[in-house]
Biopython code that builds the backbone (N, CA, C, O; Angstrom):
import numpy as np
from Bio.PDB.StructureBuilder import StructureBuilder

atoms = [
    (1, "MET", "N", (-12.349, -2.050, 2.249)),
    (1, "MET", "CA", (-11.121, -2.569, 2.812)),
    (1, "MET", "C", (-11.224, -2.497, 4.328)),
    (1, "MET", "O", (-11.550, -1.449, 4.884)),
    (2, "SER", "N", (-10.952, -3.594, 4.983)),
    (2, "SER", "CA", (-10.991, -3.607, 6.443)),
    (2, "SER", "C", (-9.597, -3.343, 7.001)),
    (2, "SER", "O", (-8.596, -3.444, 6.290)),
    (3, "ALA", "N", (-9.553, -3.005, 8.280)),
    (3, "ALA", "CA", (-8.265, -2.752, 8.928)),
    (3, "ALA", "C", (-7.392, -3.999, 8.903)),
    (3, "ALA", "O", (-6.168, -3.900, 8.817)),
    (4, "LEU", "N", (-8.007, -5.159, 8.976)),
    (4, "LEU", "CA", (-7.232, -6.394, 8.979)),
    (4, "LEU", "C", (-6.523, -6.636, 7.655)),
    (4, "LEU", "O", (-5.471, -7.274, 7.625)),
    (5, "SER", "N", (-7.079, -6.141, 6.577)),
    (5, "SER", "CA", (-6.472, -6.394, 5.278)),
    (5, "SER", "C", (-5.260, -5.509, 5.011)),
    (5, "SER", "O", (-4.471, -5.815, 4.117)),
    (6, "ILE", "N", (-5.088, -4.424, 5.757)),
    (6, "ILE", "CA", (-3.944, -3.550, 5.512)),
    (6, "ILE", "C", (-2.799, -3.768, 6.504)),
    (6, "ILE", "O", (-1.712, -3.218, 6.325)),
    (7, "VAL", "N", (-3.034, -4.555, 7.533)),
    (7, "VAL", "CA", (-1.984, -4.836, 8.510)),
    (7, "VAL", "C", (-1.162, -6.013, 8.001)),
    (7, "VAL", "O", (-1.710, -7.083, 7.733)),
    (8, "PRO", "N", (0.158, -5.824, 7.864)),
    (8, "PRO", "CA", (0.963, -6.949, 7.365)),
    (8, "PRO", "C", (0.963, -8.100, 8.362)),
    (8, "PRO", "O", (0.980, -7.893, 9.575)),
    (9, "LYS", "N", (0.944, -9.297, 7.835)),
    (9, "LYS", "CA", (0.976, -10.476, 8.701)),
    (9, "LYS", "C", (2.415, -10.707, 9.141)),
    (9, "LYS", "O", (3.328, -10.765, 8.318)),
    (10, "THR", "N", (2.602, -10.837, 10.439)),
    (10, "THR", "CA", (3.933, -11.090, 10.971)),
    (10, "THR", "C", (3.906, -12.374, 11.779)),
    (10, "THR", "O", (2.898, -12.727, 12.390)),
    (11, "LYS", "N", (5.012, -13.047, 11.766)),
    (11, "LYS", "CA", (5.133, -14.271, 12.544)),
    (11, "LYS", "C", (5.605, -13.897, 13.944)),
    (11, "LYS", "O", (6.599, -13.188, 14.100)),
    (12, "ILE", "N", (4.901, -14.366, 14.945)),
    (12, "ILE", "CA", (5.274, -14.100, 16.326)),
    (12, "ILE", "C", (6.219, -15.209, 16.775)),
    (12, "ILE", "O", (5.905, -16.396, 16.676)),
    (13, "THR", "N", (7.376, -14.797, 17.268)),
    (13, "THR", "CA", (8.340, -15.774, 17.750)),
    (13, "THR", "C", (8.432, -15.685, 19.267)),
    (13, "THR", "O", (8.244, -14.611, 19.837)),
    (14, "PRO", "N", (8.718, -16.799, 19.921)),
    (14, "PRO", "CA", (8.823, -16.765, 21.384)),
    (14, "PRO", "C", (10.019, -15.925, 21.826)),
    (14, "PRO", "O", (11.007, -15.798, 21.103)),
    (15, "VAL", "N", (9.911, -15.365, 23.005)),
    (15, "VAL", "CA", (10.975, -14.543, 23.570)),
    (15, "VAL", "C", (11.908, -15.446, 24.366)),
    (15, "VAL", "O", (11.464, -16.301, 25.133)),
    (16, "ASN", "N", (13.185, -15.245, 24.174)),
    (16, "ASN", "CA", (14.167, -16.002, 24.952)),
    (16, "ASN", "C", (14.425, -15.270, 26.259)),
    (16, "ASN", "O", (14.742, -14.080, 26.257)),
    (17, "ILE", "N", (14.292, -15.970, 27.362)),
    (17, "ILE", "CA", (14.552, -15.412, 28.687)),
    (17, "ILE", "C", (15.945, -15.866, 29.113)),
    (17, "ILE", "O", (16.237, -17.061, 29.141)),
    (18, "SER", "N", (16.793, -14.909, 29.442)),
    (18, "SER", "CA", (18.168, -15.220, 29.846)),
    (18, "SER", "C", (18.228, -15.629, 31.311)),
    (18, "SER", "O", (17.444, -15.149, 32.129)),
    (19, "PRO", "N", (19.164, -16.520, 31.637)),
    (19, "PRO", "CA", (19.382, -16.862, 33.048)),
    (19, "PRO", "C", (19.881, -15.634, 33.809)),
    (19, "PRO", "O", (20.521, -14.759, 33.226)),
    (20, "ILE", "N", (19.592, -15.570, 35.095)),
    (20, "ILE", "CA", (19.963, -14.414, 35.909)),
    (20, "ILE", "C", (21.472, -14.183, 35.893)),
    (20, "ILE", "O", (21.918, -13.037, 35.946)),
    (21, "GLU", "N", (22.267, -15.256, 35.821)),
    (21, "GLU", "CA", (23.723, -15.104, 35.775)),
    (21, "GLU", "C", (24.160, -14.324, 34.534)),
    (21, "GLU", "O", (25.062, -13.489, 34.608)),
    (22, "ASP", "N", (23.520, -14.596, 33.396)),
    (22, "ASP", "CA", (23.835, -13.870, 32.160)),
    (22, "ASP", "C", (23.415, -12.411, 32.266)),
    (22, "ASP", "O", (24.119, -11.521, 31.788)),
    (23, "ILE", "N", (22.278, -12.169, 32.886)),
    (23, "ILE", "CA", (21.782, -10.799, 33.044)),
    (23, "ILE", "C", (22.736, -9.993, 33.922)),
    (23, "ILE", "O", (23.066, -8.852, 33.602)),
    (24, "ILE", "N", (23.174, -10.589, 35.026)),
    (24, "ILE", "CA", (24.113, -9.896, 35.919)),
    (24, "ILE", "C", (25.429, -9.617, 35.194)),
    (24, "ILE", "O", (25.989, -8.529, 35.329)),
    (25, "ALA", "N", (25.924, -10.586, 34.430)),
    (25, "ALA", "CA", (27.166, -10.395, 33.674)),
    (25, "ALA", "C", (27.008, -9.288, 32.637)),
    (25, "ALA", "O", (27.913, -8.474, 32.459)),
    (26, "ASP", "N", (25.869, -9.252, 31.954)),
    (26, "ASP", "CA", (25.621, -8.194, 30.970)),
    (26, "ASP", "C", (25.593, -6.826, 31.635)),
    (26, "ASP", "O", (26.163, -5.870, 31.110)),
    (27, "MET", "N", (24.939, -6.726, 32.781)),
    (27, "MET", "CA", (24.888, -5.446, 33.491)),
    (27, "MET", "C", (26.283, -5.042, 33.969)),
    (27, "MET", "O", (26.636, -3.864, 33.909)),
    (28, "ALA", "N", (27.080, -6.002, 34.442)),
    (28, "ALA", "CA", (28.447, -5.707, 34.877)),
    (28, "ALA", "C", (29.302, -5.220, 33.712)),
    (28, "ALA", "O", (30.240, -4.446, 33.903)),
    (29, "ALA", "N", (28.972, -5.680, 32.500)),
    (29, "ALA", "CA", (29.697, -5.260, 31.302)),
    (29, "ALA", "C", (29.164, -3.948, 30.740)),
    (29, "ALA", "O", (29.634, -3.480, 29.703)),
    (30, "GLY", "N", (28.187, -3.354, 31.418)),
    (30, "GLY", "CA", (27.650, -2.071, 30.980)),
    (30, "GLY", "C", (26.556, -2.160, 29.935)),
    (30, "GLY", "O", (26.201, -1.153, 29.323)),
    (31, "LYS", "N", (26.022, -3.341, 29.722)),
    (31, "LYS", "CA", (24.950, -3.511, 28.738)),
    (31, "LYS", "C", (23.601, -3.149, 29.356)),
    (31, "LYS", "O", (23.426, -3.185, 30.574)),
    (32, "ILE", "N", (22.666, -2.803, 28.499)),
    (32, "ILE", "CA", (21.294, -2.531, 28.920)),
    (32, "ILE", "C", (20.511, -3.839, 28.847)),
    (32, "ILE", "O", (20.628, -4.585, 27.875)),
    (33, "VAL", "N", (19.719, -4.112, 29.872)),
    (33, "VAL", "CA", (18.857, -5.293, 29.868)),
    (33, "VAL", "C", (17.404, -4.848, 29.996)),
    (33, "VAL", "O", (17.116, -3.752, 30.479)),
    (34, "ILE", "N", (16.508, -5.703, 29.562)),
    (34, "ILE", "CA", (15.074, -5.439, 29.688)),
    (34, "ILE", "C", (14.509, -6.436, 30.686)),
    (34, "ILE", "O", (14.605, -7.648, 30.489)),
    (35, "LEU", "N", (13.924, -5.923, 31.747)),
    (35, "LEU", "CA", (13.315, -6.749, 32.787)),
    (35, "LEU", "C", (11.803, -6.707, 32.582)),
    (35, "LEU", "O", (11.207, -5.630, 32.575)),
    (36, "VAL", "N", (11.184, -7.871, 32.417)),
    (36, "VAL", "CA", (9.744, -7.928, 32.157)),
    (36, "VAL", "C", (9.038, -8.714, 33.244)),
    (36, "VAL", "O", (9.629, -9.567, 33.906)),
    (37, "ASP", "N", (7.746, -8.406, 33.414)),
    (37, "ASP", "CA", (6.945, -9.166, 34.366)),
    (37, "ASP", "C", (6.123, -10.208, 33.616)),
    (37, "ASP", "O", (6.245, -10.343, 32.398)),
    (38, "GLU", "N", (5.305, -10.927, 34.329)),
    (38, "GLU", "CA", (4.501, -12.001, 33.749)),
    (38, "GLU", "C", (3.413, -11.452, 32.825)),
    (38, "GLU", "O", (2.946, -10.326, 32.997)),
    (39, "GLU", "N", (3.019, -12.262, 31.848)),
    (39, "GLU", "CA", (1.961, -11.864, 30.922)),
    (39, "GLU", "C", (0.640, -11.622, 31.626)),
    (39, "GLU", "O", (-0.153, -10.792, 31.182)),
    (40, "ASP", "N", (0.387, -12.344, 32.734)),
    (40, "ASP", "CA", (-0.893, -12.193, 33.425)),
    (40, "ASP", "C", (-0.896, -11.000, 34.377)),
    (40, "ASP", "O", (-1.892, -10.754, 35.058)),
    (41, "ARG", "N", (0.196, -10.266, 34.429)),
    (41, "ARG", "CA", (0.255, -9.040, 35.230)),
    (41, "ARG", "C", (0.159, -7.852, 34.271)),
    (41, "ARG", "O", (-0.648, -7.877, 33.341)),
    (42, "GLU", "N", (0.958, -6.830, 34.480)),
    (42, "GLU", "CA", (0.895, -5.660, 33.601)),
    (42, "GLU", "C", (1.471, -5.943, 32.219)),
    (42, "GLU", "O", (1.156, -5.248, 31.253)),
    (43, "ASN", "N", (2.332, -6.986, 32.128)),
    (43, "ASN", "CA", (2.995, -7.341, 30.871)),
    (43, "ASN", "C", (3.811, -6.165, 30.347)),
    (43, "ASN", "O", (3.718, -5.797, 29.176)),
    (44, "GLU", "N", (4.610, -5.586, 31.234)),
    (44, "GLU", "CA", (5.441, -4.438, 30.895)),
    (44, "GLU", "C", (6.908, -4.820, 30.988)),
    (44, "GLU", "O", (7.259, -5.844, 31.573)),
    (45, "GLY", "N", (7.752, -3.993, 30.410)),
    (45, "GLY", "CA", (9.190, -4.176, 30.505)),
    (45, "GLY", "C", (9.851, -2.891, 30.953)),
    (45, "GLY", "O", (9.376, -1.797, 30.647)),
    (46, "ASP", "N", (10.948, -3.027, 31.678)),
    (46, "ASP", "CA", (11.731, -1.884, 32.138)),
    (46, "ASP", "C", (13.145, -2.018, 31.601)),
    (46, "ASP", "O", (13.730, -3.101, 31.632)),
    (47, "LEU", "N", (13.697, -0.905, 31.103)),
    (47, "LEU", "CA", (15.093, -0.880, 30.682)),
    (47, "LEU", "C", (15.949, -0.648, 31.914)),
    (47, "LEU", "O", (15.723, 0.308, 32.656)),
    (48, "ILE", "N", (16.928, -1.513, 32.138)),
    (48, "ILE", "CA", (17.794, -1.428, 33.309)),
    (48, "ILE", "C", (19.233, -1.264, 32.820)),
    (48, "ILE", "O", (19.693, -2.016, 31.961)),
    (49, "LEU", "N", (19.938, -0.278, 33.371)),
    (49, "LEU", "CA", (21.346, -0.117, 33.045)),
    (49, "LEU", "C", (22.108, 0.285, 34.287)),
    (49, "LEU", "O", (21.564, 0.906, 35.199)),
    (50, "ALA", "N", (23.390, -0.083, 34.305)),
    (50, "ALA", "CA", (24.219, 0.228, 35.473)),
    (50, "ALA", "C", (25.515, 0.865, 35.021)),
    (50, "ALA", "O", (26.359, 1.205, 35.850)),
]
sb = StructureBuilder()
sb.init_structure("model")
sb.init_model(0)
sb.init_chain("A")
sb.init_seg("    ")
for serial, (resi, resn, name, xyz) in enumerate(atoms, 1):
    if name == "N":
        sb.init_residue(resn, " ", resi, " ")
    sb.init_atom(name, np.array(xyz, "f"), 0.0, 1.0, " ", f" {name:<3s}", serial, name[0])
structure = sb.get_structure()
């Protein structure tokens, strides 16, 4: 048995990127947002809350 045979197959869906106005409104409402950089950089995300 190979490692590939035991990993469940999952469908990768595209990520929806919110407009900056929505992000600011969410932060003003006390919601947590995730800020990510480009895939060709570190490809990391930061949790931001206010």
